[in-house]
C-alpha positions in Angstrom: 1.5 -25.4 -24.6 3.5 -22.2 -24.3 7.3 -22.7 -24.8 9.2 -22.5 -21.6 12.3 -20.3 -21.2 15.7 -21.8 -20.9 16.0 -20.6 -17.3 12.6 -22.2 -16.4 13.7 -25.5 -18.1 16.9 -25.5 -16.1 14.9 -24.9 -12.9 12.5 -27.7 -13.7 15.4 -30.1 -14.1 16.3 -29.5 -10.4 12.8 -30.6 -9.2 12.0 -34.3 -8.8 8.4 -34.4 -10.0 7.8 -37.8 -8.3 8.9 -36.5 -4.9 7.1 -34.7 -2.1 9.6 -32.5 -0.3 10.0 -31.5 3.3 9.7 -27.7 3.8 13.4 -27.3 4.4 14.3 -29.3 1.3 11.8 -27.5 -0.9 13.2 -24.1 0.1 16.7 -25.3 -0.7 15.6 -26.4 -4.2 13.9 -23.0 -4.8 17.0 -21.1 -3.7 19.1 -23.2 -6.2 17.0 -22.1 -9.2 18.7 -19.9 -11.8 17.8 -16.4 -10.7 15.6 -14.1 -12.9 16.5 -10.4 -13.1 14.4 -9.6 -10.0 14.0 -10.9 -6.5 11.3 -13.6 -6.9 8.4 -13.8 -4.4 8.1 -17.2 -2.7 4.5 -18.3 -2.4 3.0 -21.2 -0.4 -0.3 -22.7 -1.7 -2.7 -25.2 -0.3 -5.6 -27.2 -1.8 -8.0 -27.7 1.1 -10.6 -30.4 1.7 -13.4 -28.0 2.4 -16.5 -26.9 0.6 -16.3 -23.1 0.0 -20.0 -22.9 -0.8 -20.8 -23.6 2.8 -20.4 -20.6 5.1 -19.3 -22.9 8.0 -16.4 -24.2 6.0 -14.9 -20.8 5.1 -11.2 -20.6 5.8 -9.8 -17.1 6.3 -7.5 -15.5 8.7 -4.2 -13.6 9.2 -0.8 -14.4 10.4 2.2 -12.3 11.3 5.3 -13.6 9.5 8.3 -13.5 11.8 10.5 -12.1 9.0 8.0 -10.1 7.0 7.3 -10.6 3.3 10.0 -8.4 1.8 7.3 -6.4 0.1 6.4 -2.8 0.5 2.8 -3.1 1.6 0.5 -0.4 0.4 -2.2 0.5 2.9 -5.3 2.6 2.6 -7.4 3.6 5.6 -11.1 4.6 5.7 -11.4 6.8 8.7 -12.1 10.4 9.9 -11.0 12.5 12.9 -8.3 11.2 15.3 -8.2 7.8 13.7 -7.4 9.3 10.3 -4.7 11.5 11.8 -3.2 8.4 13.6 -3.2 6.5 10.3 -1.4 9.3 8.5 1.2 9.5 11.2 1.6 5.7 11.1 2.5 5.7 7.4 -0.7 4.9 5.6 -0.4 5.4 1.9 -3.8 7.0 1.6 -6.4 8.0 4.2 -9.9 9.3 3.6 -13.6 8.6 3.7 -16.1 9.8 1.1 -13.3 10.9 -1.2 -11.5 7.6 -0.9 -14.7 5.7 -1.4 -15.3 7.6 -4.6 -11.8 6.8 -5.8 -12.4 3.1 -5.3 -15.8 3.3 -7.0 -13.9 4.9 -9.9 -11.5 2.0 -10.2 -8.7 2.7 -7.7 -7.5 -0.6 -6.2 -3.8 0.0 -6.3 -3.2 -1.1 -2.7 -2.6 -4.3 -0.8 -4.6 -3.8 2.4 -7.6 -1.8 3.4 -8.2 -0.8 7.0 -11.4 0.9 8.4 -12.7 2.1 11.7 -15.9 0.4 12.9 -18.0 3.5 12.3 -16.7 3.8 8.7 -17.9 0.4 7.7 -21.5 1.5 6.9 -20.0 3.5 4.1 -17.3 1.1 3.1 -19.9 -1.6 2.5 -21.0 0.4 -0.4 -17.8 -0.7 -2.2 -17.9 -4.3 -1.1 -18.4 -5.5 -4.6 -15.2 -3.9 -5.6 -13.1 -4.8 -2.5 -14.6 -8.2 -1.8 -13.5 -10.1 -5.0 -10.0 -8.7 -4.6 -9.7 -9.8 -1.0 -9.4 -6.2 0.2 -12.6 -5.9 2.2 -11.8 -4.8 5.8 -12.9 -7.5 8.3 -12.8 -7.7 12.1 -11.5 -11.3 12.0 -8.3 -10.1 10.2 -7.8 -7.1 12.4 -8.6 -4.6 9.6 -11.7 -3.2 11.2 -10.3 -1.4 14.3 -10.2 1.9 16.1 -6.5 1.5 16.5 -5.5 2.3 12.9 -1.9 2.9 13.8 -1.4 -0.5 15.3 -3.1 -2.2 12.4 -0.9 -0.4 9.9 2.2 -1.3 11.9 1.2 -5.0 11.8 0.6 -5.3 8.1 3.7 -3.3 7.2 5.8 -5.5 9.5 4.7 -8.7 7.8 1.1 -9.7 8.7 -0.6 -11.4 5.8 -4.3 -12.0 5.3 -5.6 -15.1 3.5 -8.9 -16.5 2.2 -9.9 -19.6 0.3 -11.1 -19.2 -3.3 -14.1 -20.8 -4.9 -12.1 -24.0 -5.6 -11.0 -24.4 -2.0 -7.4 -23.2 -2.6 -5.5 -20.7 -0.5 -2.1 -19.1 -1.0 0.1 -16.3 0.3 3.5 -14.8 -0.2 5.9 -15.9 2.5 9.0 -14.0 1.5 11.6 -13.4 -1.2 14.2 -15.8 -2.7 16.9 -13.5 -1.3 15.8 -14.3 2.3 18.0 -16.7 4.2 16.7 -20.2 3.9 16.0 -20.4 7.6 13.9 -17.3 7.5 11.9 -18.5 4.6 11.2 -21.8 6.4 10.1 -20.0 9.5 7.8 -17.7 7.6 6.3 -20.6 5.7 5.9 -22.7 8.9 4.0 -19.8 10.5 1.6 -19.8 7.5 1.2 -23.6 7.7 0.4 -23.4 11.4 -2.2 -20.7 10.8 -3.9 -22.8 8.1 -4.0 -25.8 10.3 -5.5 -23.8 13.2 -8.1 -22.3 10.8 -9.6 -25.8 10.0 -13.4 -25.4 10.3 -15.0 -27.8 12.8 -17.5 -28.9 10.2 -14.9 -29.9 7.6 -14.6 -33.7 7.3 -11.9 -36.0 5.9 -8.4 -34.8 4.9 -8.2 -31.1 5.4 -4.9 -30.3 3.7 -5.0 -32.2 0.4 -1.8 -30.8 -1.2 0.7 -28.1 -0.7 3.1 -26.4 -3.1 5.8 -23.8 -2.7 6.8 -21.7 -5.7 8.9 -18.8 -6.7 7.9 -16.2 -9.3 8.4 -17.5 -12.9 9.6 -20.9 -11.7 8.2 -24.4 -11.4 6.4 -25.4 -8.2 7.9 -27.8 -5.6 5.4 -30.2 -4.1 5.5 -30.5 -0.3 4.9 -33.6 1.7 1.4 -32.5 2.9 1.0 -35.6 5.0 3.2 -33.9 7.6 0.4 -31.3 8.0 -2.4 -33.7 7.5 -5.4 -32.9 9.6 -8.5 -35.2 9.6 -11.9 -35.0 11.2 
C-alpha cells in the first residue's frame, strides 16, 4: 500500500469510518480538512443498483448546478454556417467541422464538453470511438445535440454537468470547489442527487442507490447516509 502523506493522514483522522454522514455534515468535514496547495474539487459519487449491460438500465443525464462547478469548462462545437458563428460568439473554445474531426482523430481530446448540431452528427459519429469512452459524445438527451449552440454553451459554462454510469454501475460528478461556501456546495450536491434519483430506470429492481460518497481531491472520502436517498422498485 502506498504511503499516505501527513496531510492525508490528518484529514483521515477527521472522518469517522464507521459513520454515514448527512450531506450537510459531510461537507463540513471536507471543508475542515487541511488544505493542499490548490483549490480541491469536490466530487459526489454513487454506486447504483442497476445492470449497465442492459440498455434499459442505462443511467445518464445532465443537471444545472445552481452555483456552477468553479471550473473553466472547455467546449468544442461541431458546426458550420450560422450555428458555428453563434458558437464562436458565445465563447466556444474551438469550433469546426471536418478540420475539428481530423484533430480529434489525431488525438485531440483536451476539452470537457462537445456540442454538435443535428446535421453534423453524421460526421461526428465517425469519431464516436474516441469521444464515447471519454464521455464526450454529443447526445440529444444531455442537450449537446442542438441547433441553438449558443444556448448550449451558456448552459455548460454556467454549471451544467453531464453524467453517465460506468461499466460497474458507478456514476460521479464534480459539484464544486472546497472554497465554495458550505451552503452552496450542499445545494449543488443536492441538485445532483435529485437528478440521479429522477434518472432511475423503470426496469431497475431493488435498492437503486447502494452507496454514496463525497470526496475532495487528494483527500479521503466521506460516506453519505444513502438511505436518505433510497429508491426501491
